[in-house]
C-alpha positions in Angstrom: -33.1 -9.4 16.8 -30.9 -10.2 19.6 -27.6 -10.4 17.7 -28.3 -6.6 16.0 -29.0 -5.9 19.9 -25.2 -7.1 21.2 -24.1 -5.6 18.3 -25.8 -2.1 18.7 -24.8 -1.8 22.3 -21.0 -2.7 21.2 -20.9 -0.1 18.6 -22.3 2.5 21.5 -20.2 1.8 24.1 -16.9 1.6 22.5 -16.9 3.6 19.3 -20.3 5.7 20.6 -21.9 5.3 17.1 -25.9 5.1 17.5 -26.9 3.6 13.5 -25.0 1.9 11.0 -23.3 3.3 7.6 -24.7 1.6 4.5 -24.0 -2.3 4.3 -22.9 -2.3 7.9 -26.0 -4.0 9.3 -26.0 -6.3 6.3 -22.4 -7.8 6.7 -22.3 -8.0 10.6 -25.7 -9.8 10.2 -24.3 -12.1 7.5 -21.6 -12.7 9.9 -24.1 -13.7 12.8 -26.1 -15.9 10.4 -22.4 -18.2 10.1 -22.5 -17.0 6.5 -19.3 -16.0 4.3 -19.6 -12.7 2.4 -17.4 -10.5 0.2 -18.0 -6.8 1.2 -17.1 -4.2 -1.1 -17.1 -0.5 0.8 -14.9 2.3 -0.8 -12.4 4.1 1.4 -14.0 5.6 4.4 -17.0 3.5 4.4 -16.7 1.5 7.7 -15.3 -1.5 6.4 -13.6 -2.3 9.9 -16.4 -2.1 11.8 -18.0 -4.7 9.9 -15.8 -7.2 11.9 -14.6 -5.2 14.8 -18.3 -4.8 16.7 -19.2 -8.5 15.7 -16.0 -9.6 17.5 -17.0 -7.3 20.6 -20.4 -8.8 20.3 -20.7 -12.2 19.4 -17.2 -13.5 19.7 -13.6 -13.4 18.7 -12.0 -13.0 15.3 -9.0 -13.4 13.6 -8.0 -10.8 11.0 -5.8 -11.0 8.1 -3.7 -8.2 7.2 -1.1 -7.4 4.4 1.0 -4.8 6.5 2.5 -4.4 9.7 1.8 -0.7 10.1 -2.2 -1.5 9.3 -2.4 -3.8 12.2 -0.6 -1.6 14.4 -2.6 1.7 13.9 -6.0 -0.4 14.3 -4.7 -2.2 17.1 -3.7 0.8 19.1 -7.2 2.2 17.8 -9.2 -0.5 19.3 -7.4 -0.5 22.9 -7.9 3.3 23.4 -11.7 2.5 22.6 -11.8 -0.3 25.3 -11.6 -3.4 22.8 -8.9 -6.4 23.7 -7.1 -6.8 20.2 -3.5 -7.6 19.5 -1.3 -8.2 16.7 1.4 -11.5 16.2 4.3 -10.3 13.7 7.6 -9.9 13.1 8.1 -6.6 15.2 7.5 -8.6 18.2 9.9 -10.9 20.2 9.7 -14.6 20.8 8.2 -13.9 24.7 5.6 -10.9 23.4 4.4 -13.2 20.7 3.9 -16.2 23.3 2.3 -13.6 25.6 -0.3 -12.5 23.0 -0.9 -16.1 22.0 -1.9 -17.2 25.8 -4.0 -14.2 25.8 -6.1 -15.6 23.0 -5.9 -19.1 23.8 -7.6 -18.0 27.5 -9.9 -16.0 25.8 -8.8 -12.1 26.8 -9.0 -11.1 23.3 -11.8 -10.1 20.7 -9.7 -9.6 17.6 -6.3 -11.0 16.7 -4.4 -9.5 13.5 -2.2 -11.6 11.7 -0.3 -11.4 8.0 -1.3 -13.8 5.5 2.2 -15.6 5.4 1.8 -16.3 9.3 -1.7 -17.1 9.4 -0.8 -20.5 7.4 2.3 -21.9 9.2 1.8 -25.0 11.4 2.0 -23.3 15.1 -0.2 -20.5 14.2 -2.9 -23.0 12.7 -2.6 -25.4 15.5 -3.2 -22.2 18.1 -6.3 -21.5 15.8 -7.3 -25.1 16.1 -7.0 -25.1 19.8 -9.0 -22.0 20.4 -10.8 -21.7 17.2 -12.3 -17.7 16.4 -15.6 -17.3 15.6 -15.0 -15.8 12.0 -11.9 -14.9 10.4 -11.8 -11.6 8.3 -9.8 -11.0 5.3 -9.0 -7.4 5.1 -7.5 -5.7 1.6 -8.9 -9.3 0.0 -8.2 -7.6 -3.5 -4.5 -8.6 -3.2 -5.7 -12.4 -3.6 -6.9 -11.6 -7.3 -4.4 -11.0 -10.3 -7.1 -9.1 -11.6 -7.0 -6.8 -8.8 -4.6 -3.4 -8.9 -2.2 -4.9 -5.5 -1.9 -8.7 -6.3 0.2 -10.7 -3.7 1.4 -14.0 -4.3 1.0 -15.1 -0.4 -2.7 -13.8 -0.5 -3.2 -16.9 -3.0 -2.7 -19.4 -0.4 -5.7 -18.4 2.0 -8.1 -20.9 0.6 -6.2 -23.4 2.8 -8.2 -21.5 5.7 -11.5 -23.3 4.5 -9.6 -26.5 4.5 -8.5 -25.8 7.8 -12.0 -24.2 9.2 -14.8 -25.8 6.8 -17.6 -24.7 8.7 -16.2 -21.2 10.2 -18.0 -18.1 8.5 -15.0 -16.1 6.3 -15.6 -12.4 5.1 -13.3 -10.9 2.3 -12.9 -7.2 2.9 -12.0 -4.3 0.1 -12.2 -1.1 -1.4 -12.1 -1.6 -5.0 -13.1 -4.5 -6.8 -14.9 -4.9 -9.9 -17.5 -7.7 -10.5 -14.5 -9.7 -11.9 -12.2 -9.3 -9.2 -15.2 -10.0 -6.7 -16.0 -13.3 -8.4 -12.1 -14.0 -8.0 -11.6 -13.6 -4.2 -14.8 -15.8 -3.7 -13.5 -18.4 -5.8 -10.0 -18.1 -4.5 -10.9 -18.3 -0.9 -13.3 -21.3 -1.4 -16.6 -19.2 -0.4 -19.8 -21.0 0.3 -22.8 -19.4 -1.4 -21.2 -15.9 -0.1 -23.5 -12.6 0.1 -22.0 -9.9 -2.3 -22.1 -6.3 -0.5 -21.0 -3.9 -2.5 -21.3 -0.3 -1.1 -21.7 3.6 -3.0 -18.7 4.2 -4.9 -19.5 7.7 -4.9 -17.8 10.3 -2.8 -19.7 13.3 -2.7 -17.1 15.4 -0.7 -14.3 14.6 -2.6 -13.8 17.3 -5.3 -11.7 15.8 -8.1 -9.7 18.0 -10.6 -7.5 17.0 -13.8 -4.9 19.6 -14.0 -2.5 19.1 -17.1 0.7 18.9 -15.6 3.4 21.8 -16.3 7.1 21.9 -16.3 7.4 23.2 -13.0 5.5 20.7 -10.6 6.9 21.7 -7.4 5.2 25.1 -8.2 1.8 23.3 -9.2 1.8 21.2 -6.0 2.7 24.1 -4.0 0.1 25.9 -5.0 -2.4 23.6 -4.0 -0.9 22.5 -0.5 -0.7 26.6 0.3 -4.4 26.8 1.1 -4.6 23.8 3.2 -2.0 25.5 5.9 -2.5 23.3 9.1 -4.0 20.4 7.5 -1.9 17.6 5.6 -2.4 15.6 2.2 -0.6 12.9 0.5 1.4 13.3 -3.0 1.8 10.5 -5.1 4.5 9.7 -7.8 5.2 7.0 -10.0 8.9 6.3 -9.3 11.1 6.5 -6.0 13.2 9.2 -7.4 10.5 11.6 -8.4 9.3 11.6 -4.8 12.5 12.2 -3.4 12.9 15.2 -5.5 9.7 16.3 -5.2 9.8 15.9 -1.5 13.0 18.1 -1.3 11.6 20.5 -4.0 8.4 21.3 -1.5 10.9 21.0 1.4 13.0 24.2 0.3 9.4 26.3 -0.8 9.0 26.0 3.1 6.6 23.1 3.3 7.0 20.1 6.1 7.3 17.4 3.1 8.9 13.8 3.5 9.2 11.1 1.2 8.0 7.5 1.5 9.1 4.9 -1.0 10.0 0.5 -0.7 13.6 1.6 -1.8 14.1 3.4 1.8 15.2 1.4 5.1 12.4 0.3 7.5 13.1 2.9 10.2 12.9 5.8 7.9 9.7 4.5 6.2 8.3 4.0 10.0 9.4 7.4 10.8 7.9 8.9 7.7 4.6 7.2 8.3 4.6 8.3 12.2 5.3 11.9 11.0 2.4 12.0 9.0 -0.4 10.2 11.5 1.1 12.2 14.2 0.3 15.5 12.0 3.9 16.5 11.7 3.9 16.9 8.1 2.1 19.0 5.1 2.6 16.3 3.2 4.1 12.6 2.4 5.3 12.7 -1.0 5.2 8.8 -2.1 4.9 5.9 -4.3 1.8 3.6 -4.1 3.8 2.1 -1.4 2.6 4.5 1.2 -1.3 4.5 2.1 -2.6 1.1 2.4 -1.8 0.9 5.9 -3.4 4.6 7.0 -6.0 4.7 9.2 -5.9 8.4 9.2 -9.4 10.2 8.6 -8.4 14.0 7.9 -6.8 13.9 5.1 -7.7 17.1 3.2 -5.7 16.7 0.1 -4.4 13.9 -2.5 -2.2 14.9 -5.3 -1.3 12.9 -8.1 2.1 14.4 -9.5 1.8 11.7 -12.2 -1.4 9.4 -13.2 -1.5 6.0 -11.4 -1.4 3.0 -13.3 -5.2 1.9 -13.1 -8.7 3.3 -12.1 -8.8 1.1 -8.9 -5.8 2.7 -7.5 -6.9 6.2 -8.2 -10.3 5.4 -6.6 -8.0 3.8 -3.5 -5.9 6.8 -3.1 -7.9 9.3 -3.7 -9.9 7.5 -1.4 -7.5 8.5 1.4 -8.4 11.9 1.3 -11.9 13.2 3.5 -12.6 9.7 5.3 -14.1 11.8 8.0 -16.9 12.6 5.4 -15.8 16.6 5.2 -14.8 18.2 2.1 -11.4 17.1 0.4 -9.5 17.4 -2.7 -8.4 15.3 -5.3 -6.0 16.7 -8.0 -4.4 14.6 -10.8 -1.4 16.5 -12.4 -1.8 14.7 -16.0 0.4 14.1 -19.1 -0.2 11.4 -21.7 3.2 10.4 -21.1 2.5 9.0 -18.0 0.7 5.8 -20.4 3.8 5.8 -22.4 6.1 5.3 -18.5 3.7 3.1 -17.2 3.5 1.1 -20.6 7.5 0.7 -20.6 7.5 -0.5 -17.0 4.8 -3.2 -17.3 6.3 -4.3 -20.6 9.8 -4.7 -19.5 8.6 -6.4 -16.0 10.1 -10.1 -16.5 7.7 -11.5 -13.3 3.8 -10.9 -15.4 3.0 -13.6 -17.6 1.2 -12.2 -21.1 -2.3 -12.6 -19.8 -1.7 -10.6 -16.7 0.9 -8.0 -18.4 -2.2 -7.4 -20.9 -4.8 -6.9 -18.2 -2.7 -4.2 -16.6 -2.3 -2.3 -19.8 -5.6 -2.3 -20.6 -5.9 -0.7 -17.2 -3.3 2.0 -18.1 -5.5 2.6 -21.3 -8.6 2.9 -18.9 -7.3 5.1 -16.6 -5.8 7.5 -19.3 -9.4 7.6 -20.9 -10.4 8.7 -17.3 -7.9 11.5 -17.1 -8.0 13.0 -20.6 -12.0 12.6 -21.3 -14.4 15.7 -20.9 -16.7 14.0 -18.3 -18.3 13.9 -15.1 -15.5 12.5 -12.6 -17.9 11.3 -10.2 -20.1 9.4 -12.7 -16.7 8.0 -14.4 -15.5 6.4 -11.5 -19.4 4.9 -10.3 -20.0 3.4 -13.8 -16.1 2.1 -14.1 -17.2 0.2 -10.8 -20.3 -1.1 -12.2 -23.1 0.9 -10.4 -25.9 3.2 -12.1 -25.2 7.2 -12.1 -28.7 8.9 -11.5 -27.8 12.3 -11.0 -27.0 15.0 -14.6 -24.0 16.0 -12.9 -21.9 15.9 -9.4 -21.4 19.6 -8.8 -18.1 18.8 -7.5 -15.5 18.2 -10.3 -13.8 20.3 -12.6 -16.0 19.3 -15.1 -19.3 20.0 -13.9 -18.8 22.0 -10.9 -18.2 25.2 -12.3 -14.8 25.4 -12.3 -14.1 24.0 -15.8 -12.2 21.5 -16.9 -8.4 22.5 -16.8 -7.0 20.0 -19.2 -8.0 21.8 -22.7 -10.9 21.2 -24.6 -10.9 18.3 -27.9 -9.1 19.8 -30.9 -11.4 20.4 -33.7 -8.6 20.0 -36.3 -7.4 16.8 -34.6 -7.9 13.9 -37.6 -5.3 16.1 -39.8 -2.7 17.2 -37.0 -2.9 13.0 -36.3 -2.6 12.3 -39.8 0.5 14.6 -40.2 2.1 13.1 -37.6 1.5 10.0 -38.0 2.7 10.0 -42.1 5.7 11.9 -40.7 7.1 8.8 -38.6 6.2 6.3 -41.4 8.0 8.9 -44.2 10.8 8.7 -41.6 10.7 5.1 -42.2 9.9 4.5 -38.3 13.6 5.0 -37.0 13.3 8.4 -35.3 12.2 9.9 -31.9 9.4 12.0 -30.6 11.5 15.3 -30.8 12.9 14.8 -34.3 9.3 14.0 -35.5 8.1 17.2 -34.0 11.1 19.4 -35.6 10.3 17.8 -39.0 6.9 18.7 -38.9 7.5 22.0 -37.2 10.1 23.1 -40.3 13.3 23.1 -38.0 16.6 22.7 -39.8 18.8 22.5 -37.0 20.4 19.2 -36.1 17.9 17.6 -38.9 19.3 15.4 -41.6 19.0 17.9 -44.7 17.4 14.9 -46.6 14.7 15.1 -44.2 13.7 18.6 -45.1 12.6 17.4 -48.7 9.5 15.2 -46.8 6.1 16.3 -47.7 5.4 16.5 -43.9 8.3 18.9 -43.2 6.8 22.6 -41.8 3.2 21.6 -42.0 3.1 22.5 -38.4 5.2 25.0 -38.7 3.1 27.5 -36.6 2.6 25.0 -33.4 5.0 25.0 -30.5 6.9 22.2 -30.1 5.7 21.7 -26.5 1.9 21.6 -27.9 3.6 18.9 -30.6 5.4 16.8 -27.9 2.3 16.7 -26.2 0.0 15.2 -29.1 2.7 12.5 -29.9 2.2 11.3 -26.5 -1.6 11.7 -26.8 -1.5 9.4 -30.1 0.8 6.7 -27.8 -1.3 7.0 -25.3 -4.1 5.9 -27.2 -2.5 3.3 -29.3 -1.9 5.0 -32.6 1.6 5.4 -32.4 4.0 2.7 -30.4 7.8 3.6 -29.4 9.9 0.8 -29.3 12.2 0.0 -25.9 15.1 1.0 -24.9 17.2 4.1 -23.8 16.7 6.0 -27.4 13.0 4.8 -28.3 11.9 5.6 -31.9 8.2 6.1 -32.9 6.3 3.3 -34.9 2.5 3.4 -36.5 0.4 1.1 -35.4 -2.6 -0.8 -36.7 -4.8 1.5 -35.5 -2.8 4.4 -36.6 -3.3 3.6 -40.2 -7.0 3.5 -39.6 -6.6 7.4 -38.4 -4.2 7.6 -41.9 -7.2 6.2 -44.2 -9.9 8.5 -42.0 -11.4 5.4 -40.3 -10.8 6.2 -36.4 -11.3 9.8 -35.2 -8.5 10.8 -32.7 -8.5 12.7 -29.6 -6.2 15.6 -29.2 -6.5 18.5 -26.8 -6.5 22.0 -27.6 -3.6 23.8 -26.7 -4.2 26.3 -23.7 -4.5 29.7 -24.2 -2.0 31.9 -22.4 -3.9 34.0 -19.6 -3.4 37.8 -18.9 -1.1 37.8 -15.4 -4.4 39.9 -13.8 -6.7 37.0 -15.1 -4.2 34.1 -13.9 -4.0 35.7 -10.5 -7.9 36.4 -10.2 -8.1 32.4 -11.0 -5.6 31.3 -8.7 -7.4 33.4 -6.0 -10.6 31.8 -6.5 -9.1 28.2 -6.6 -7.4 29.0 -3.3 -10.4 30.6 -2.0 -12.6 27.5 -2.7 -9.8 25.4 -1.3 -9.7 27.2 1.8 -13.3 26.8 2.3 -13.1 22.9 1.6 -10.4 22.9 4.5 -12.9 24.8 7.2 -15.5 22.7 6.0 -18.2 25.3 6.6 -17.5 26.5 10.1 -17.8 30.2 10.9 -14.5 31.9 12.2 -15.6 31.7 15.7 -16.5 27.6 15.7 -13.1 27.4 13.4 -11.3 29.0 16.3 -12.5 26.6 18.9 -12.2 23.4 16.4 -8.5 24.7 16.3 -8.1 24.9 20.2 -9.5 21.5 20.2 -7.2 20.0 17.2 -4.2 21.5 19.3 -5.5 19.7 22.5 -5.9 16.4 20.7 -2.2 16.6 19.6 -0.8 17.2 22.7 -3.1 14.8 24.2 -1.9 12.6 21.4 1.8 12.8 22.2 1.5 12.3 25.6 -0.1 8.9 25.1 2.2 7.7 22.5 -0.8 7.2 20.0 -1.9 9.0 16.8 -4.3 12.3 16.6 -7.1 10.5 15.4 -7.0 7.4 17.8 -8.0 10.2 20.4 -10.8 11.8 18.2 -11.7 12.4 14.6 -12.1 15.7 13.0 -15.5 15.1 12.6 -16.2 14.8 16.7 -13.9 17.6 17.1 -16.2 19.7 14.2 -19.4 18.5 16.0 -18.0 19.9 19.3 -17.3 23.2 17.9 -20.8 23.5 16.8 -22.9 22.0 19.4 -20.1 23.0 22.2 -21.4 20.7 25.0 -21.6 21.4 28.7 -22.4 18.4 30.4 -20.8 14.6 30.3 -24.1 13.8 29.0 -24.5 16.3 26.3 -20.7 14.7 25.2 -22.4 11.3 24.3 -24.8 12.9 21.7 -21.4 13.8 19.8 -21.5 11.0 17.0 -18.2 9.2 17.5 -18.0 9.9 21.6 -19.1 6.6 23.5 -18.3 5.9 27.2 -14.9 5.3 26.9 -14.3 8.5 25.7 -15.8 10.6 28.0 -14.2 9.0 31.1 -11.1 9.8 29.7 -11.0 12.8 28.5 -14.3 14.2 29.0 -13.5 16.6 31.9 -10.4 18.5 29.4 -13.2 18.6 26.6 -15.4 20.5 28.6 -13.1 22.6 30.0 -11.7 24.0 26.8 -15.1 24.4 25.5 -16.1 26.5 28.6 -13.3 28.6 28.5 -13.4 29.2 24.9 -17.2 30.0 24.8 -17.0 32.3 27.9 -13.7 34.4 26.1 -16.0 34.5 22.5 -19.0 35.0 23.5 -20.5 31.8 22.9 -23.7 29.9 23.8 -23.4 26.3 24.9 -25.7 23.4 24.0 -26.4 24.7 20.8 -28.4 22.9 18.1 
């Protein structure tokens, strides 16, 4: 109990927290007991506090972190909370790095952050042997596993830390890890009888929605963003080119959008990230290169303009929304053509061995199943990560939340249509592509070989649009019932599973075409969706409370700019929302708000109390509400 009391006191003093989140207590006490652990807490579950609070209460911690931006953000936040933390990375000159190393050796730091490639250098290990930490925390630990969704070779060498420090507790932290990945993490790090702590993957504040992707992608994304005026989000794309094009299109539509991808130079990437953390942009349009190092809690929407390549990626990227626990929206603009794109990318990647490539292709298929099936999104995610779903429906996704699925219901005649398309591919001797095949089954004669007009499949789907047929072909490709040759001009081929469909031994899934809505009905639906999004953005505050919340946000942004830190380093939205509801009138009453500790009251209490008092007087609001 002594260790727990010390940790609780540190949490309240520096972070303003009086209680633990799920599994935080178990993770912290495992450190106090000198035990290794693998800690899997979904994004927003409070992983960082699991090692930060013990580092203050029990003794210094070495944190292995993969990204410079992640180190910088966390160290800035810790320093603002009165915690002695620093990082050593390539952004520091030799003199500054030596100064931080001296601070570590003299015991003046609670936490020291470093990248995996630096941790294992001779000079760094010598420093650690001279001044050992009490424990080691390895962040983003899924990077160590071939079966994880973001494998990094430099992480594989971290098993050497056990050889250097055989008795020191090592804790591995990640937001996404299946049972197989958790086992691999423990084995690669040579953990000793580790405690495995896996949090609940259910994020009830997130509204999951899958929409059929349309031709005008910027218009779809803009419709989502327009409801979140004054709020920010992330838009994910597969390719760098798509990210740049979409960012440009959104900017032309009046949004503050900025692109981010690994092909940009370091200065441009840093500017984009700073604009996002400073709340100066409405959206960062990015590839998966963006996000791991982002500690911002008040992301109100995440849009996938294209399908991610695994459920792990999807869970982690959508998990960057609503980390403050307030409502947020996650929209996936889905097309089965994305499955084909991912397959081409993975099959052309010469760095992957066959086993890893097949494992990643399997993850693409799992992601496609998630997107195309009309099944509760929350339940699908929870069960994918090996947990039990206890509810009948979530009430907060497109499938079971009252808004209805948006990707089309299953087609009742899917078997017949699939048999026609697969048969046509075979009759074309597997030498034609998707557009040509669609032209044959629609009965088109323009730009078609006259000999092919005599095929038995010619015109069998003449009443269907070319767009519907090409979509069905994409769905057959996504399900592995058809295949495509590599190269600039891919041709369709039948697979063994496709032959089973032809023989009636396998049931394919094809979506029913959406019926065009009347203009009035479309306008009504869009207005309802926008109102629902606006309600999520306002998080249930009254109009008067919302006004105070916005004034506090404006003060936070100005203060953050003056102190040259990210706004969330000052206060998270949850604290500002609580202030708008409770409206404290004294410094002691401020401390009642979750997330406001002694340091924050000393630094900002007077300004907050003045803003709240003036607003309440003007708006006729009482203070110190329950």
